[in-house]
N, C-alpha and C positions, 0 to 999 in steps of 0.2 A: 895284432898291430893295426888292422883296419878298424876295429872297434875303438881303440885308443885314439886313432886319428879322427874318427867321427865324433868322439866325445870332446876332443879339443875344439872342433868346429862349433859344436853346440855351446861349449863354455865361452868361446871368444865372442859369440853373438850376443849373449844375454847382458853382460855389463853395459856395453854401448847402447843396446836396445832400451834397457831400462833407463839409462841416463837420458836418452832422447825423449822417452815418454814423460819422465818427471819434469823435464825442462819445457815441454810443449803443451802440457795440460793446464797451464794457468793455476788457478786456485783450487780446482777440483782434482787434486792429485789422486785420491783414493779411487774415484770413478774412472779416471784416465787409466790408471794402472790395472784396474779390474777389467776394462775392455781389452787391454793388451793381453792379459793373462787368459782371457777366454779362448784365444787362439791356441795357446799351449795346452790348456786343459781339454779343449775339444779334440786336439790332435792326439793326446794321450788316450782319450776315450775311444776314438775311432780307430786308432792304430791296431789294436789286437784283432778287431773284426776285419779290417782291410788286409792285414798281412796273412791271416788265415784264408781269406777268400782268394787272394792271389796265389798262395801256396797250393790250394786245392785245384786251381785252374792251370797253373804253369809250373808247379813245383818250386824248388828253391830259387830258380832263376826269376820267378815272378817278383821277388823282392827288388830286382833292379828297377822296376817301375816306380819305386819310391823315390828314385832320383829325379823324376820328372817334376814333382812339386817343388823340390829344392831348386832346380834350375829355373823354374818359373818365378819363384820368389826372389832369387838372386837377380834375375832380369828386372823385376819390378823395383827392387832396391837400387839397382844401378841407374835405372831411368829416373827414378824419383830424386836420387842424389844429384844427378846432373841438372834436373829441373830446379832444384833448390839452389844450386850453385849459381845458375843464371839469374834467378830471382834476387839473390843476395848480392850480386855484383854492384858495387858502388854504394851499398848500404853500410852503415856503421855497424861493426860487429857487436853482438850483445855482450855486455860485461860478464865475464866469468866470475863465479864466487871466489872470494879470496881464500887461498890455501892457508890453513892453519895447522900448527903442529898436532900430531896424533896424541901426544902426551896428555894424559888426563881424560882421553876419550876412548881408550882401548877397553877399560873396565866396563863402561856402559855398553859398548858394542859387544863385549863378551857376554854380558847378561842377556842382551837381546838374542844373541846367537844361541845361548843356552835354552831360552824359551822356545826358539824356533826349532832347535834340534829335537827337543822333547815332542814338539808338535809333529815333526817329520817322522819320528819313531812311531807315533800313533798312526799317522797316515800310512806309512809303509807297512806297519804291522797289520792294520786292518785290511788293507788291500791285498796283502800276501796271504794271510792266514784265515780270514773269514771264509773264503771258498773251501779250504781244507776242513775247517770246522763244520761247515754246512754239510759236507759229504761224510766225513769220518766220524763225527760225534752225533750230529742230528740225523744222519741217514738220508740226506737229501739227494736229489737227482744230480748226477755229475754234469749233465748237459746244461742244466740251469746254473750250476756253479761256474761254468765257463763264461757265462754272460755277466757275472756279478761285478767284475772289474769295470766293465763298460757302464753298467748302471751306476756304480759308485762315482766314477769320474764324470759321467754325463750330468749327474745331479750336482757335482761340484761346479760345473759351468753355470748352472742356474744360481747356485749359492754365491758364486763370485760376483755375478751381475746384481742380484737382489740385495746382497749385503753391503755393497759399496755405498749407496745413498744413506743407509742407516748408520754406517760407520762414520760418515761425515757429520751426521747429526749428533751422535753421542761421543765421538772422538775415537781415533784409531786404537789407542791403548785400552780403553774401556771395552771397546768392541772385541778386541782380541781376547782379553781376559774372560769375558762372559761367554763368548762363542766357543772358545776352546774348552772351558769348564763344562759347557753343555754336552760335550762329546761323551763324557763319562756316563751320565744316565742313559744316553742313547746306546752306548755299547752294552750296558747292563740289560737294557730292553731287548737288544738283539740276541743276547745269550739266553734270554728267557722265552724267545719266540720259537714255535715249532717250524719246521720247513714248510714253505708255501709262499703264497703271494704276499702275505703280511710281513714276512721276513725280508722280502725284497723292498717293500715300502719302507721299512725301518732302515735298511741299508741305504736307500736313496736319501732319506732324511739325514742320516749321519754324513754322507758325502756332501750334501748341500751345506750343512753347518760347518764341517771341518775345513773344507776347501775354501769357504768364504773368507778365511783369515789371511790368505796369501797377499792380497793387495795391500792390506794395512801393515803387514810386516815390512814391505818395501818402503812405504811412506815413513814408518817409524825409523827405519835405518837412515833415510834421507834427512829426517829431523836431527839425528845424532851427528851425521857427517854430511852436511849440505854441500861442502866443497869437494867431496869425493863420492858423488852419487854412483858413478860407475863401479868403483871399488866395492862399496858397501852392498850394492845390488848383486854383484857377482859372488861376494862372499855369502850372502844370505841365501841365494838361490843355489849356487853350485856347491859350496862347502857344506851347508846344512843338509842339502839333499844327499850329498855323498855320505855324510855321517848317518843319515836316515837309512841309506842302503846298507851301510855297515851294521847298523842296529838290527835291520831285518835279518842279515846273515847270522848275527849272534843269536837272535830269537829262534832262527831255524835250528841251531844246535840245541837250544833248550827244548824245542818241540820234539826233536829226535829222542831226547833222553826222558823228558817228563810229560810230553803230550801237548797237543795244540791248546787244550783248555787252559793250562798254566800260562801259556804265552798270552792268550787273550785276557786273562786276569791282569797280567802286567800291563798290557796295552790299555786296559780300562783305567788304570791308575795314572798313566802318563799325562793325560790332559790336565788333571788337577795339579800335577807338579809343574807343568808348563805355565798354567795360569798363576801359580804361586811365584814362580821365578819372574814372570812378567810384571808383577806388582812392583818390582824394584828397578824396572827400566826407567831411567831418568828423563823421560819425555812427558810433556804435559799436554793433555787434550785441549786445554784452554789456549795454548800457544798455536796449535793447528787451527782452531776455530777462529782465533784473532787474525791469523795470516789469511785465512780464506775470506773473512769479512772485510779485511782491509784491501 
């Protein structure tokens, strides 16, 4: 029950947060969203290290200290909201985008979510099963495997920031397709590497490339439903990540029956499928570039 309650809190935060980011970043939406997502990716990368440190220090009760950052951020949001309310008193409210019927836009949204779900399966599959593969198949050090998730996610923070300016130059859709497709040769490279430092370098490159696609996904969703930015952001982040978790559970069943190697072969193919589905997303990079230039 506590886990479900916590999940509801996270879920309710993201749609409104992404909506605020999209409406406050002006013409450079990809860069703005990428900076916002750095916080989330950095938190995911540091979380495993911090929770294990607190557990070693104080036991399970040490997890209560994770409430302090939450209270601090809640206080900052409350104070900033009051400040913005005072600043906007007497000012004319910004015109909200005109709400349009969803009819005719659900299929394009479904195509985008399909591409994002396949990308999430790749992300979750790599993060979950590469450490097992490193130990059980390659015979690597279990201690090193314990830090692989942090390396993968920390590299994703770098990729999120470095990829955003490039995505604005080439366009969100093209950047997504090319970057996701590059994950397949990187996964093949990983499976050919022996355990050691170069395996971790390849893992970092994979995390950098794969997680660089998150900000452009949100921007493409906003292109499809500009009048429902909060809804589309929540669906892309929450629903697709939930499906990614379900995919990881299904891959776990496959790993139990046929081995981790088979699962990684499936994960290697998924980025190409994601890029193929993304070809049919009805958004144009030219429209984003024109809106930014205008």
